N, C-alpha and C positions, 0 to 999 in steps of 0.2 A: 504494500500500500504506500503510495507516495506521501511525502510530508504534507503537501497541499491538501490531499484527500483527508489525512488524519486531522489537520487543523479544521477543515470544514465539518468533519464528523464531530469533533470536540465542540465547535461553536454551536452546532445544531443541538447537541446534548445539553449544553448550557441553556439555550433558549427553551428547550422542552422542559428542563428542570424548573426554570422560572415560571413557565406556564402552569405546570402541575402545582407549584406552591401557591399560585394565585387563583386556582380553579375554585369557584364558589359552589357550595353544595348546601342544600337544605337538609337539616336533620330533624326528624319528627320523633318526639318521645311521648309515650302515653303513661301517665301516672294514675294509679288506682289506689285510693285511700279507703280503707274499710275500718273505721273506728268501731270498737265494741258497742253493740247495742244500737248502732245507727246505720242508716242506709249508706252503702258505699257510693263514693263519688269518683268520677273519672275526669281527669284534666289532660288535655292534649296541648303540648307546647312544641312549636317549631322554631328552630334557631338557624341562622345562616352563618356559615363558617367556611374557612379554607385552611389548608395546612399552614399558610403564612400567619393567619390570624391566631390559630391554635399555638403556633410557635411563639408568637409575641406574648400571648397570655401566659404561657409557661415561663417566659423570661421575666415578666412582671412578678409572677409568683416567687421566683427565685430571688429577685431583688428585694421583695418584701420580706421574705424569710431571712435574708442576710441582715437587713436593718433590725429586725426583731432580735436576731441572735446577738447583734452588737449591744442592744439595750440589755438583753439578758446577761451578757458578759459583765457590764457595769453594775448589775444588781448582784452578781455572784461574789463569793469571797475573793477570787482572783482579781476581780475588777474593782474591788473596794467596798462591796456591800452597800452601794448607794441606793437611796430611795428611788422610786420610779421616775419622778420629775427630774432629778439630778442625772439619772442614767440616760434619759432622753436627751438632755442638754449635752452630755458628754458624747453621745452617739452622733448628734448633729455636728458637734465640733470636729469629730473624727471624719465625718463625711466631707466637711469643708476642706480639711487637710487632704483628703483623697482627691477631691476635685482639682486641687492646685497642681497636681503632677500627673494626672491620668493621661493627658494628651501625649506625653513623652514615652509612655510605656509601649512595649511590644504587645501585640494582641494576646500572645500566650501568657503574659504577665498580668493581664487585667482580670480582676476578681469580680464576683457578684457584688461585693461591697462597693467597688469602684462604680459599677453600673448603677447601683442604688443611689450613690452619692450624686451622680450626674442627673438621674431621674428626679431627684428632689427639686432640682432647679428647672429642668426641662426634659419631659418624657421623650420628646422627639429626638433630642440629642442623645439620650441613652439608647434609644432604638437604633439610631444611626451608628453609634459606637458598637452595638451588638452586630449590626450589618457588616461593619469593618472586621470584626472578629470572625464572623461567619464566612465572609469572602476570603479571608486568609486561610481558613480551614478548607474551603472549596478549592482554592489554588494549590494548597499543599497536597490535597488528594489527587487533583488532576495532574500535578507535576510529579507524583510518585513519592514525594518527600514524606507524607504521612504514613504511607504503607511501609516505607523503609524504616521508619522509627519503630513500628510495631515489630519488625523482625529482630529487634535486639538493641536498638538505639545507636548502633555503630553507623553513623552517617558521615564518616570521613569521606573525602572526595572519591577515592577509588571504590569504597564499599557502596556508596550511592550509585556510582556509574555501573557497577556490577548488578546491583538490584534493578536499575532501570533497563539494563540490557535484557535481563530475564523477563521483566514485565512487558517490554516491547514485543516479545515473542509469544506471549500468552494470548489465547483466543479472546477476542472482544466480540460479543454477540455472535459467535460462530463464524466471523469473517476471516479469521486467521487460523492457521494450524500450527501446532507446536510439537516438537520432538525433543524430549529431554533425554540425554544419555545418562544413565546411572552407572556409577563405578563401584 
């Protein structure tokens, strides 16, 4: 397969992935309540969602959990056994400190607490930061770097080149054949 054909295939796969993430679907759920001694009632609820919306909701949940954990830390013995109000103030102070340097961090160094700190000021900026992390992950996967890390973390130039050489000869959607010699 020529380099140009592989690039076209990769570009098409990226477009298809983005379309799948944004595909809207309606989900209908039926809830039946049957309290003791009363007539059962049925409620039908329909919600509209997409993989992208679901991902963003889970990101917001993780950011919220991170902020709550920071408050809980300041309430704990290790965090100074502070009352709730003081713990919230300290957590907000920590968030301010995180916001000051988050822009200079590599995507793999950004934590949920960093995302939560940015979201406190502007949710759109936090989701944009998440998109940057997600794009880096997609790029690493596409370029083979992510898979090479899984094979043992040896990503020295020669080891990465060897891994990519093997990966380039593996079948993709049945379009390539591979023959591996075992010794």
